[in-house]
Structure formats: C-alpha cells, structure tokens
MARLUMMI-874449 format. One record per residue (C-alpha): residue number from 1; chain; x, y, z; residue in three letters. Coordinates in steps of 0.05 Angstrom, whole numbers, plus 5000, padded with zeros to 4 digits. Layout:
<recs>
<rec i="NUM" ch="A" xx="X" yy="Y" zz="Z" aa="ALA"/>
...
</recs>
This chain:
<recs>
<rec i="1" ch="A" xx="5000" yy="5000" zz="5001" aa="MET"/>
<rec i="2" ch="A" xx="5056" yy="5049" zz="5017" aa="LYS"/>
<rec i="3" ch="A" xx="5092" yy="5031" zz="4954" aa="HIS"/>
<rec i="4" ch="A" xx="5031" yy="5048" zz="4913" aa="VAL"/>
<rec i="5" ch="A" xx="5023" yy="5116" zz="4947" aa="VAL"/>
<rec i="6" ch="A" xx="5096" yy="5133" zz="4936" aa="HIS"/>
<rec i="7" ch="A" xx="5090" yy="5115" zz="4862" aa="LEU"/>
<rec i="8" ch="A" xx="5029" yy="5159" zz="4856" aa="MET"/>
<rec i="9" ch="A" xx="5063" yy="5218" zz="4888" aa="ILE"/>
<rec i="10" ch="A" xx="5125" yy="5209" zz="4845" aa="ILE"/>
<rec i="11" ch="A" xx="5080" yy="5203" zz="4784" aa="GLY"/>
<rec i="12" ch="A" xx="5044" yy="5268" zz="4801" aa="VAL"/>
<rec i="13" ch="A" xx="5110" yy="5306" zz="4808" aa="PHE"/>
<rec i="14" ch="A" xx="5136" yy="5279" zz="4742" aa="VAL"/>
<rec i="15" ch="A" xx="5073" yy="5296" zz="4706" aa="LEU"/>
<rec i="16" ch="A" xx="5069" yy="5366" zz="4735" aa="SER"/>
<rec i="17" ch="A" xx="5141" yy="5380" zz="4716" aa="PHE"/>
<rec i="18" ch="A" xx="5133" yy="5352" zz="4645" aa="SER"/>
<rec i="19" ch="A" xx="5070" yy="5393" zz="4636" aa="ALA"/>
<rec i="20" ch="A" xx="5108" yy="5457" zz="4653" aa="VAL"/>
<rec i="21" ch="A" xx="5164" yy="5440" zz="4606" aa="SER"/>
<rec i="22" ch="A" xx="5116" yy="5419" zz="4551" aa="TYR"/>
<rec i="23" ch="A" xx="5079" yy="5488" zz="4557" aa="ALA"/>
<rec i="24" ch="A" xx="5146" yy="5524" zz="4553" aa="GLN"/>
<rec i="25" ch="A" xx="5166" yy="5483" zz="4491" aa="MET"/>
<rec i="26" ch="A" xx="5102" yy="5502" zz="4457" aa="GLN"/>
<rec i="27" ch="A" xx="5114" yy="5576" zz="4470" aa="ALA"/>
<rec i="28" ch="A" xx="5187" yy="5576" zz="4449" aa="ASN"/>
<rec i="29" ch="A" xx="5206" yy="5515" zz="4406" aa="PRO"/>
<rec i="30" ch="A" xx="5280" yy="5500" zz="4414" aa="PRO"/>
<rec i="31" ch="A" xx="5322" yy="5512" zz="4352" aa="GLY"/>
<rec i="32" ch="A" xx="5268" yy="5550" zz="4314" aa="ALA"/>
<rec i="33" ch="A" xx="5291" yy="5616" zz="4286" aa="PRO"/>
<rec i="34" ch="A" xx="5263" yy="5676" zz="4322" aa="ALA"/>
<rec i="35" ch="A" xx="5211" yy="5713" zz="4282" aa="ALA"/>
<rec i="36" ch="A" xx="5235" yy="5782" zz="4259" aa="PRO"/>
<rec i="37" ch="A" xx="5204" yy="5839" zz="4298" aa="ALA"/>
<rec i="38" ch="A" xx="5161" yy="5883" zz="4255" aa="THR"/>
<rec i="39" ch="A" xx="5172" yy="5957" zz="4269" aa="PRO"/>
<rec i="40" ch="A" xx="5113" yy="5993" zz="4299" aa="ALA"/>
<rec i="41" ch="A" xx="5077" yy="6041" zz="4253" aa="ALA"/>
<rec i="42" ch="A" xx="5099" yy="6113" zz="4271" aa="PRO"/>
<rec i="43" ch="A" xx="5048" yy="6151" zz="4311" aa="ALA"/>
<rec i="44" ch="A" xx="5013" yy="6204" zz="4271" aa="THR"/>
<rec i="45" ch="A" xx="5023" yy="6273" zz="4301" aa="PRO"/>
<rec i="46" ch="A" xx="4961" yy="6306" zz="4329" aa="LYS"/>
<rec i="47" ch="A" xx="4937" yy="6367" zz="4296" aa="ALA"/>
<rec i="48" ch="A" xx="4950" yy="6428" zz="4338" aa="LYS"/>
<rec i="49" ch="A" xx="4893" yy="6476" zz="4354" aa="ALA"/>
<rec i="50" ch="A" xx="4903" yy="6545" zz="4327" aa="PRO"/>
<rec i="51" ch="A" xx="4936" yy="6592" zz="4376" aa="MET"/>
<rec i="52" ch="A" xx="4891" yy="6646" zz="4406" aa="SER"/>
<rec i="53" ch="A" xx="4906" yy="6720" zz="4397" aa="ALA"/>
<rec i="54" ch="A" xx="4932" yy="6723" zz="4469" aa="GLU"/>
<rec i="55" ch="A" xx="4978" yy="6665" zz="4458" aa="GLY"/>
<rec i="56" ch="A" xx="5005" yy="6695" zz="4395" aa="MET"/>
<rec i="57" ch="A" xx="5018" yy="6761" zz="4431" aa="ALA"/>
<rec i="58" ch="A" xx="5056" yy="6725" zz="4486" aa="LYS"/>
<rec i="59" ch="A" xx="5099" yy="6688" zz="4436" aa="LYS"/>
<rec i="60" ch="A" xx="5115" yy="6751" zz="4400" aa="ALA"/>
<rec i="61" ch="A" xx="5134" yy="6786" zz="4466" aa="LYS"/>
<rec i="62" ch="A" xx="5178" yy="6727" zz="4485" aa="SER"/>
<rec i="63" ch="A" xx="5214" yy="6728" zz="4417" aa="LYS"/>
<rec i="64" ch="A" xx="5223" yy="6802" zz="4424" aa="GLU"/>
<rec i="65" ch="A" xx="5254" yy="6796" zz="4494" aa="CYS"/>
<rec i="66" ch="A" xx="5299" yy="6739" zz="4470" aa="LEU"/>
<rec i="67" ch="A" xx="5323" yy="6783" zz="4412" aa="ALA"/>
<rec i="68" ch="A" xx="5339" yy="6841" zz="4461" aa="LYS"/>
<rec i="69" ch="A" xx="5376" yy="6793" zz="4508" aa="ALA"/>
<rec i="70" ch="A" xx="5418" yy="6766" zz="4450" aa="ASN"/>
<rec i="71" ch="A" xx="5435" yy="6838" zz="4426" aa="GLU"/>
<rec i="72" ch="A" xx="5461" yy="6853" zz="4496" aa="GLN"/>
<rec i="73" ch="A" xx="5503" yy="6790" zz="4495" aa="GLY"/>
<rec i="74" ch="A" xx="5471" yy="6762" zz="4558" aa="LEU"/>
<rec i="75" ch="A" xx="5480" yy="6688" zz="4576" aa="HIS"/>
<rec i="76" ch="A" xx="5457" yy="6640" zz="4630" aa="GLY"/>
<rec i="77" ch="A" xx="5424" yy="6667" zz="4693" aa="LYS"/>
<rec i="78" ch="A" xx="5429" yy="6740" zz="4671" aa="ALA"/>
<rec i="79" ch="A" xx="5394" yy="6725" zz="4606" aa="LYS"/>
<rec i="80" ch="A" xx="5339" yy="6687" zz="4643" aa="LYS"/>
<rec i="81" ch="A" xx="5328" yy="6743" zz="4692" aa="GLU"/>
<rec i="82" ch="A" xx="5328" yy="6796" zz="4637" aa="PHE"/>
<rec i="83" ch="A" xx="5276" yy="6756" zz="4596" aa="ARG"/>
<rec i="84" ch="A" xx="5232" yy="6747" zz="4656" aa="ALA"/>
<rec i="85" ch="A" xx="5232" yy="6822" zz="4672" aa="LYS"/>
<rec i="86" ch="A" xx="5221" yy="6840" zz="4598" aa="CYS"/>
<rec i="87" ch="A" xx="5161" yy="6792" zz="4591" aa="LYS"/>
<rec i="88" ch="A" xx="5131" yy="6820" zz="4656" aa="ALA"/>
<rec i="89" ch="A" xx="5130" yy="6890" zz="4628" aa="GLU"/>
</recs>
C-alpha cells in the first residue's frame, strides 16, 4: 500500500514538471529561428489647435525679449532674469 502511494506521488511530480516544460516548449520551440520583429507604425502627430490671439501676443513678446537679450550679449542666469523682467512689462 505504501509503495503504491509513493509511486502515485512520484507520478504526480513527474507529470506536473513535464506539463510545465511541455507548455514552455510550445511557447518557444528550441532551435526554431526567432521571428523578425516588425517595426511599429509611427504615431501620427496630432493636429495642433490654432493659437489664440493672446497666445500669439505672448509668443511675439517672448521672441522680442529673446532678441533684446541676444543683442546685449547676455548668457545664462542674467539672460533668464532679463527675459523674465522683459516679459513681465
């Protein structure tokens, strides 16, 4: 009786491990060439909403302040501070 129980337990372990390896073999067959990955289609850019008049005015002011800072030869922190003050005016 003990011998039969031991054989059943061993059989269950063998079958459980073979089922796992069989499932893995089905997913990745050994020696089979890997399928070439197809590149994903490039995402289409979203259409931008037209800029409001206020947004266009801010952009123009920012460009104007940048041009003034470049004329003065400012760089780094000084340029950043100058642009902030210029845009606040």
